[in-house]
C-alpha positions in Angstrom: 114.4 156.0 96.8 114.6 152.6 95.0 112.2 149.9 96.2 113.6 146.9 97.9 112.7 143.3 97.2 112.2 141.0 100.1 111.0 137.4 100.2 108.2 136.1 102.3 107.2 132.4 102.7 103.7 131.7 101.5 101.6 128.6 101.0 101.5 127.9 97.3 98.9 125.7 95.7 99.2 124.2 92.2 95.9 123.4 90.6 94.6 122.0 87.3 91.3 121.1 85.6 89.9 119.9 82.3 88.8 122.7 80.0 85.3 122.9 78.6 83.4 125.1 76.2 81.2 127.7 77.8 77.5 127.1 77.7 76.4 130.7 77.0 77.6 134.2 76.3 79.2 135.7 79.4 78.8 139.3 78.3 82.5 139.8 78.6 84.8 140.4 75.6 88.2 138.8 76.0 90.5 140.5 73.5 93.8 138.9 72.7 96.6 141.5 72.8 99.5 141.9 70.4 102.3 144.4 70.3 102.0 144.9 74.1 102.4 148.4 75.3 104.7 147.9 78.3 103.6 151.0 80.3 99.9 150.1 79.9 100.5 146.4 80.7 102.4 147.3 83.9 99.7 149.8 85.0 97.1 147.1 84.6 99.3 144.6 86.4 99.8 146.9 89.3 96.1 147.9 89.5 95.0 144.3 89.7 97.9 142.7 91.6 99.2 145.6 93.7 97.1 144.7 96.7 98.3 141.1 96.6 102.0 141.8 96.2 102.2 140.6 92.6 105.8 141.3 91.7 106.9 138.8 89.0 106.8 141.4 86.2 108.2 144.2 88.5 111.4 142.6 89.6 112.7 142.0 86.1 113.7 144.6 83.5 111.4 146.1 80.9 113.3 144.2 78.3 112.9 140.9 80.1 109.2 141.5 80.6 108.7 142.4 76.9 110.6 139.3 75.9 108.2 137.2 77.9 105.1 139.0 76.8 106.1 138.8 73.1 107.0 135.1 73.0 104.8 133.1 70.7 104.0 130.9 73.7 102.5 133.8 75.7 98.9 135.1 75.2 97.4 138.0 77.0 93.7 138.8 77.0 92.2 142.0 78.3 88.6 141.6 79.3 85.9 144.2 78.9 82.3 144.8 79.6 81.2 147.5 77.2 84.4 149.5 76.9 85.4 149.1 80.5 88.4 147.0 81.4 87.4 144.6 84.1 90.5 142.3 84.2 93.0 140.2 82.4 94.5 136.8 82.1 97.7 135.6 80.7 98.5 132.1 79.3 101.9 130.4 78.9 102.0 127.5 76.5 105.8 126.9 76.7 105.5 123.6 78.6 102.0 122.7 79.8 99.2 125.1 79.3 99.1 127.4 82.3 97.3 130.5 83.5 100.1 132.7 84.7 98.0 135.7 85.8 94.3 136.0 86.3 92.8 139.0 88.0 90.1 141.6 88.1 90.3 145.3 88.5 89.4 146.3 92.1 86.0 147.8 91.1 85.1 144.5 89.4 85.6 142.2 92.4 82.6 140.5 94.1 80.3 141.0 91.1 80.4 137.5 89.7 82.7 138.6 86.9 85.6 136.4 87.8 83.6 133.2 87.0 82.5 134.6 83.7 86.0 135.7 82.8 87.2 132.2 83.7 84.6 130.7 81.5 86.0 132.8 78.6 89.5 131.7 79.4 88.5 128.0 79.5 86.6 128.5 76.2 89.6 130.0 74.5 91.7 127.0 75.7 89.1 124.5 74.5 89.1 126.2 71.1 92.8 125.5 70.9 92.2 121.8 71.7 93.8 122.1 75.1 92.3 119.7 77.5 94.0 120.5 80.8 95.0 123.8 82.2 97.2 124.5 85.3 97.6 127.5 87.5 98.9 128.3 90.9 98.0 130.7 93.6 99.4 131.5 97.1 98.3 132.7 100.5 99.4 136.3 99.6 96.8 136.5 96.9 93.1 137.5 97.4 91.7 135.7 100.4 89.1 133.9 98.2 91.5 133.0 95.3 91.9 129.3 96.2 88.2 128.9 97.0 87.3 130.7 93.7 89.6 128.4 91.6 88.1 125.3 93.3 84.6 126.6 92.6 85.6 126.9 89.0 86.5 123.2 89.0 90.3 123.3 89.6 91.7 120.7 92.0 94.9 121.1 94.0 97.5 118.6 92.9 100.5 119.9 94.8 101.1 122.3 97.7 104.3 123.7 99.2 105.7 126.6 101.1 107.7 128.9 98.8 109.4 132.2 99.1 107.5 134.9 97.2 109.1 138.2 96.2 107.5 141.3 97.7 108.5 144.9 96.7 108.7 147.2 99.7 
């Protein structure tokens, strides 16, 4: 049976902050991906975002997803400790610099790794001479997402209620 997409209203917060260079080694390797393997990407996307109803990459076709992922304005970084994948982040540079997705594998949550991974993301951005980064989160995401981003120095600059796609 094919899954159905429904829409649910959620509070959406748009945040931004200045970038900075990290002060020390986080112990996390952020590795930029090229020639994205669709099935692997979707498996990681679902593992990280499934609990939080991430659906943006699941409600479009494989071809549309690959077109986005292979744009020269998209950068995807898988993050590892030793050889274990702990999470990923995805940048979009098409308009303003934005973190499109940022998430940890379920077994990496609540271990202080999110802050270290964010430090890596901010360091990458600073090395590209990007001074300000934007992201957004919503009330369907991890219950601590907004608090986490604020702890990382992001500030809410806009808030609204917006319909979010959910796959049932």
